[in-house]
C-alpha positions as CSV (number, residue, x, y, z in Angstrom):
1,M,6.2,-92.0,10.6
2,A,5.9,-89.0,12.9
3,S,2.6,-88.6,14.6
4,L,0.1,-86.4,12.8
5,S,-2.3,-86.0,15.7
6,A,-3.2,-82.8,17.4
7,A,-1.0,-83.7,20.3
8,N,2.0,-82.0,18.7
9,K,0.4,-78.5,18.2
10,D,3.0,-76.7,20.3
11,E,6.0,-78.2,18.5
12,N,7.9,-76.7,15.6
13,V,7.1,-78.5,12.3
14,V,10.4,-77.2,10.7
15,T,13.7,-76.5,12.4
16,I,16.7,-75.8,10.2
17,K,20.0,-74.2,11.3
18,N,22.8,-73.0,9.0
19,L,21.7,-74.8,5.9
20,N,24.0,-74.5,2.8
21,F,23.3,-76.0,-0.6
22,R,24.6,-75.6,-4.2
23,Y,23.5,-77.4,-7.3
24,D,27.0,-77.9,-8.7
25,T,30.3,-78.4,-7.0
26,G,32.3,-75.2,-7.0
27,A,29.2,-73.1,-8.0
28,P,27.9,-70.2,-5.9
29,L,25.6,-71.2,-3.0
30,N,22.0,-71.4,-3.9
31,I,21.1,-71.5,-0.2
32,N,23.5,-69.7,2.1
33,G,23.6,-70.2,5.9
34,L,19.8,-70.4,6.0
35,D,17.9,-70.7,9.4
36,C,14.2,-71.6,9.4
37,V,11.8,-72.3,12.3
38,I,8.1,-72.9,11.4
39,P,5.8,-73.5,14.3
40,A,2.8,-75.8,14.3
41,N,-0.5,-74.3,13.3
42,S,1.1,-71.7,11.1
43,K,0.3,-70.5,7.6
44,V,3.4,-69.0,6.1
45,I,3.5,-66.8,3.0
46,L,7.0,-67.2,1.5
47,V,8.0,-64.4,-0.8
48,G,11.1,-63.2,-2.6
49,A,12.4,-61.9,-5.8
50,N,12.7,-64.1,-8.9
51,G,15.8,-66.3,-8.5
52,A,16.1,-65.7,-4.8
53,G,15.8,-69.4,-4.1
54,K,12.2,-69.9,-3.0
55,S,11.6,-73.0,-5.1
56,T,14.9,-74.5,-4.1
57,L,14.0,-74.1,-0.5
58,L,10.6,-75.7,-1.0
59,R,12.2,-78.7,-2.8
60,I,14.5,-79.1,0.2
61,L,11.7,-79.0,2.7
62,T,9.8,-81.7,0.8
63,G,12.8,-84.0,0.2
64,V,12.9,-83.5,-3.6
65,I,16.4,-82.2,-3.1
66,Y,18.3,-84.2,-0.5
67,L,21.9,-84.6,-1.8
68,G,24.5,-82.1,-1.0
69,L,22.8,-80.5,2.0
70,E,25.0,-79.2,4.8
71,S,23.4,-78.0,8.1
72,D,23.9,-77.9,11.8
73,E,20.3,-79.0,12.4
74,F,17.7,-80.3,10.0
75,D,14.2,-81.5,11.1
76,I,11.2,-81.6,8.9
77,A,7.9,-82.9,10.4
78,G,9.9,-85.1,12.8
79,T,12.4,-86.5,10.3
80,A,15.8,-85.6,8.9
81,S,14.9,-87.2,5.6
82,P,11.5,-86.0,4.4
83,H,10.1,-87.6,1.3
84,D,6.8,-86.1,0.2
85,Q,3.7,-88.0,1.6
86,A,5.8,-90.8,3.1
87,H,6.6,-88.6,6.1
88,G,3.5,-86.4,6.3
89,V,4.8,-83.8,3.9
90,A,2.6,-82.8,1.0
91,Y,4.2,-81.0,-1.9
92,L,2.0,-79.0,-4.4
93,G,4.5,-78.1,-7.0
94,G,6.6,-79.4,-9.8
95,V,5.5,-81.5,-12.7
96,W,4.5,-85.2,-12.6
97,K,5.4,-87.2,-15.7
98,R,5.7,-90.9,-16.2
99,R,9.3,-92.0,-16.5
100,R,8.9,-95.2,-18.4
101,T,10.0,-95.1,-22.0
102,G,6.6,-96.0,-23.4
103,F,5.0,-92.9,-21.7
104,E,7.9,-90.5,-21.8
105,G,6.6,-86.9,-21.7
106,I,3.0,-87.9,-21.2
107,E,1.3,-86.4,-18.2
108,P,-1.2,-88.7,-16.5
109,Y,-3.4,-85.7,-15.9
110,S,-3.9,-85.4,-19.6
111,M,-4.7,-89.0,-20.3
112,D,-8.1,-90.6,-21.0
113,I,-8.8,-91.6,-17.4
114,A,-11.5,-90.7,-14.9
115,A,-10.5,-88.8,-11.8
116,R,-11.9,-91.5,-9.6
117,D,-9.5,-94.1,-11.1
118,M,-6.3,-92.1,-10.5
119,M,-4.2,-93.4,-7.6
120,K,-7.3,-95.6,-6.9
121,K,-5.7,-97.5,-4.0
122,W,-5.0,-94.3,-2.1
123,Q,-8.5,-93.0,-2.9
124,D,-10.1,-96.2,-1.6
125,E,-8.0,-96.0,1.6
126,N,-8.9,-92.4,2.3
127,I,-12.5,-92.1,1.0
128,E,-13.8,-89.7,3.7
129,R,-10.9,-87.4,3.2
130,R,-11.2,-87.6,-0.6
131,D,-14.9,-86.8,-0.5
132,E,-14.3,-83.7,1.6
133,L,-11.7,-82.5,-0.9
134,V,-14.1,-83.2,-3.7
135,R,-16.7,-81.0,-2.0
136,V,-14.2,-78.2,-1.2
137,L,-12.7,-78.1,-4.7
138,G,-15.9,-78.8,-6.6
139,I,-14.5,-81.9,-8.4
140,N,-16.6,-84.4,-10.4
141,L,-15.0,-87.8,-10.0
142,D,-16.3,-88.7,-13.5
143,W,-14.2,-86.0,-15.1
144,R,-12.0,-87.5,-17.9
145,M,-8.6,-86.0,-17.6
146,H,-8.0,-85.4,-21.3
147,E,-11.2,-83.3,-21.5
148,C,-10.5,-81.2,-18.4
149,S,-9.3,-77.6,-18.3
150,D,-5.9,-76.8,-16.6
151,G,-7.8,-75.5,-13.6
152,Q,-9.8,-78.8,-13.3
153,R,-6.7,-80.9,-13.6
154,K,-5.1,-78.8,-10.9
155,K,-8.0,-79.5,-8.6
156,V,-7.7,-83.2,-9.2
157,R,-4.0,-83.1,-8.5
158,I,-4.5,-81.2,-5.3
159,M,-7.0,-83.8,-4.2
160,L,-4.6,-86.7,-4.8
161,K,-1.7,-84.9,-3.2
162,L,-3.7,-84.3,0.0
163,L,-5.3,-87.7,0.3
164,R,-3.1,-88.6,3.2
165,P,-3.0,-86.3,6.3
166,F,0.0,-84.0,6.3
167,K,2.1,-82.4,9.0
168,L,3.6,-79.9,6.5
169,C,2.1,-78.7,3.2
170,V,4.3,-76.9,0.8
171,I,2.8,-75.0,-2.1
172,D,4.8,-73.5,-4.9
173,E,2.5,-71.2,-6.8
174,F,0.2,-74.2,-7.2
175,A,-3.1,-72.5,-6.5
176,A,-2.7,-69.9,-9.2
177,D,-4.9,-71.7,-11.8
178,L,-7.8,-72.0,-9.4
179,D,-10.7,-69.6,-9.7
180,I,-11.0,-67.1,-6.8
181,F,-13.9,-69.0,-5.2
182,S,-12.2,-72.4,-5.3
183,R,-9.0,-70.8,-4.0
184,A,-10.8,-69.3,-1.1
185,R,-12.4,-72.6,-0.2
186,F,-9.1,-74.4,-0.6
187,F,-7.4,-72.0,1.9
188,E,-10.3,-72.4,4.3
189,Y,-9.6,-76.2,4.2
190,L,-5.9,-75.7,4.8
191,S,-6.7,-73.5,7.8
192,K,-8.9,-76.2,9.3
193,E,-6.2,-78.8,8.8
194,C,-3.6,-76.6,10.6
195,E,-6.0,-75.9,13.5
196,L,-7.2,-79.4,14.0
197,R,-3.9,-81.3,13.7
198,G,-1.2,-78.7,14.3
199,A,0.0,-78.8,10.7
200,A,1.8,-76.0,9.0
201,V,1.5,-74.6,5.4
202,V,4.3,-72.8,3.5
203,Y,2.9,-71.0,0.4
204,A,5.3,-69.4,-2.1
205,T,3.3,-67.0,-4.2
206,H,3.2,-63.6,-6.0
207,I,-0.6,-63.5,-5.7
208,F,-1.9,-62.0,-2.5
209,D,-5.7,-61.8,-2.9
210,Q,-6.3,-64.2,0.1
211,A,-3.1,-63.6,2.0
212,D,-4.2,-61.0,4.6
213,K,-7.3,-63.0,5.6
214,W,-5.5,-66.4,5.6
215,A,-1.8,-66.1,6.5
216,T,-0.5,-66.0,10.0
217,H,3.2,-65.6,9.2
218,V,5.4,-64.2,6.4
219,A,9.0,-65.0,5.5
220,F,11.3,-63.3,2.9
221,M,13.8,-65.2,0.8
222,Q,16.6,-62.7,0.4
223,L,18.6,-62.0,-2.7
224,D,21.7,-63.1,-0.7
225,K,20.1,-66.6,-0.6
226,K,19.3,-66.3,3.1
227,L,15.9,-66.5,4.7
228,S,14.5,-63.8,7.0
229,P,13.0,-64.9,10.3
230,V,9.5,-66.3,10.0
231,H,7.5,-63.3,11.2
232,H,4.2,-63.6,13.0
233,L,2.0,-61.0,11.3
234,Q,0.2,-60.0,14.5
235,S,3.5,-58.8,16.0
236,Y,5.5,-57.8,12.9
237,A,5.9,-54.1,13.1
238,P,6.2,-53.3,9.4
239,Y,2.9,-55.1,8.7
240,Q,1.1,-53.5,11.6
241,E,2.3,-50.1,10.4
242,I,0.9,-50.7,7.0
243,L,-2.4,-51.8,8.5
244,A,-2.6,-48.5,10.5
245,R,-2.2,-46.3,7.4
246,T,-5.3,-44.2,6.6
247,G,-6.5,-41.8,4.0
248,K,-4.7,-41.8,0.6
249,D,-2.0,-44.0,2.2
250,R,-4.5,-46.7,3.2
251,A,-3.4,-50.2,1.9
252,Y,-6.3,-52.1,0.5
253,C,-4.1,-55.2,0.2
254,P,-1.6,-54.8,3.1
255,M,0.4,-58.0,2.2
256,Y,0.9,-56.7,-1.3
257,V,2.3,-53.4,0.0
258,L,4.5,-55.2,2.6
259,V,6.0,-57.4,-0.1
260,L,6.5,-54.6,-2.5
261,E,8.3,-52.4,0.0
262,E,10.4,-55.3,1.2
263,L,11.5,-56.3,-2.3
264,E,12.3,-52.7,-3.1
265,R,14.5,-52.6,0.0
266,Q,16.2,-55.8,-1.1
267,Y,16.8,-54.5,-4.6
268,R,18.3,-51.3,-3.3
269,A,20.7,-53.3,-1.1
270,H,22.1,-54.9,-4.3
271,S,23.7,-52.0,-6.1
272,H,23.9,-53.7,-9.5
273,L,20.2,-52.9,-9.8
274,F,20.5,-49.2,-8.9
275,D,22.7,-46.4,-10.1
276,A,24.9,-44.2,-8.0
277,D,22.0,-41.9,-7.1
278,N,20.1,-45.0,-5.8
279,Q,17.5,-44.7,-8.6
280,C,16.1,-47.9,-10.1
281,L,17.7,-48.6,-13.5
282,T,14.4,-48.8,-15.3
283,D,15.9,-46.7,-18.0
284,V,18.7,-49.2,-18.4
285,I,16.3,-52.1,-18.6
286,M,14.2,-50.2,-21.2
287,A,17.3,-49.4,-23.1
288,E,18.2,-53.1,-23.3
289,Q,14.7,-53.9,-24.5
290,A,15.0,-51.1,-27.1
291,C,18.2,-52.7,-28.4
292,E,16.4,-56.0,-28.8
293,K,13.5,-54.4,-30.5
294,A,15.8,-52.5,-32.8
295,A,17.5,-55.7,-33.8
296,D,14.1,-57.3,-34.5
297,R,13.0,-54.3,-36.5
298,H,16.3,-54.3,-38.4
299,F,15.8,-57.9,-39.2
300,S,12.3,-57.5,-40.5
301,E,13.0,-54.3,-42.5
302,S,16.4,-55.2,-43.9
303,G,16.6,-56.4,-47.5
304,K,19.6,-58.4,-46.5
305,G,17.6,-60.9,-44.6
306,Y,18.6,-63.2,-41.8
307,E,22.3,-62.4,-41.8
308,S,21.7,-58.6,-41.3
309,G,19.3,-59.3,-38.5
310,R,21.8,-61.7,-36.8
311,V,24.6,-59.1,-37.0
312,A,22.3,-56.5,-35.5
313,R,21.4,-58.8,-32.6
314,E,25.0,-59.5,-31.9
315,M,25.8,-55.8,-31.9
316,A,22.9,-55.2,-29.4
317,V,24.2,-58.0,-27.1
318,E,27.8,-56.6,-27.3
319,S,26.4,-53.2,-26.3
320,M,24.5,-54.6,-23.3
321,D,27.6,-56.7,-22.2
322,E,29.8,-53.6,-22.4
323,H,27.3,-51.7,-20.3
324,R,27.2,-54.4,-17.6
325,R,31.0,-54.6,-17.6
326,K,31.2,-50.9,-16.9
327,R,28.7,-51.1,-14.1
328,R,30.6,-53.9,-12.5
329,E,33.8,-51.8,-12.6
330,E,31.9,-48.9,-11.1
331,E,30.6,-51.1,-8.3
332,K,34.0,-52.4,-7.4
333,A,35.4,-48.8,-7.4
334,R,32.6,-47.8,-5.0
335,E,33.3,-50.8,-2.7
336,V,37.0,-49.9,-2.6
337,A,36.3,-46.3,-1.9
338,A,33.9,-47.3,0.9
339,K,36.5,-49.5,2.6
340,A,39.2,-46.8,2.3
């Protein structure tokens, strides 16, 4: 196992060059020529549009996805084959379910078991670390999992995932269920971990209430399945420009504004989301929703019952498909004209 001591504070925790990955042979790339360098003692906010590939990248960083990867260089926390906590990588994301037939579909976090008895061997081996996490997250070790709220279960799951020291902690929207006070304490804990041991945190989120105070870096997963450089916020010009805004343009949550403006830029770069005048196709989206609502209304009001509603839905789908087909033809025509 790679050392997790503070001696490696100046090293990069993640170094990836020209990474390509697709879920199915012959399918479009889900990760396309991605480069990623994450320094030690960094707290990275990873953002991007829905479907850009953030969760796929996080699963690759944690070894959840390991087959079919192609790259020129791949080093995660000192290993080319990361696998969750076995190599100092903590992954807060996904769903944990038992795989044995007798428990298929049953989540351990919903069973009648006390928090102190879950993964008991690991808890016993890391009592000091466990007790610190209990204090930070406000956990009662006597909680019975089947009686807990979703937020309480999430706290217990975080505690268990972080029992062992990590070199890289990857969070996929995992803190969203925590109340704002618990979330603030949790991020303070992560900051201390990074500072003391040179660890790094990558946090994919659409919630930015703690981001400006907590994050040191930001990276954007692009719609073309590439990753932007990992920008240091102190020297990232677009972020500093937002911080400098005053008066009515003052940004009360600069990270939110930064992400909003970057995603708008990305969407504008992909013409299928904008019309020829570069205006967002909100009207098209609303028209599609109106078609669906009309079909639902026709179904509920028609005396002909299900069949009439089904036909109306099919007509609405055909109308939307035809609209999309025309837009693709228009896009191809513009591309040809631009190359001429």
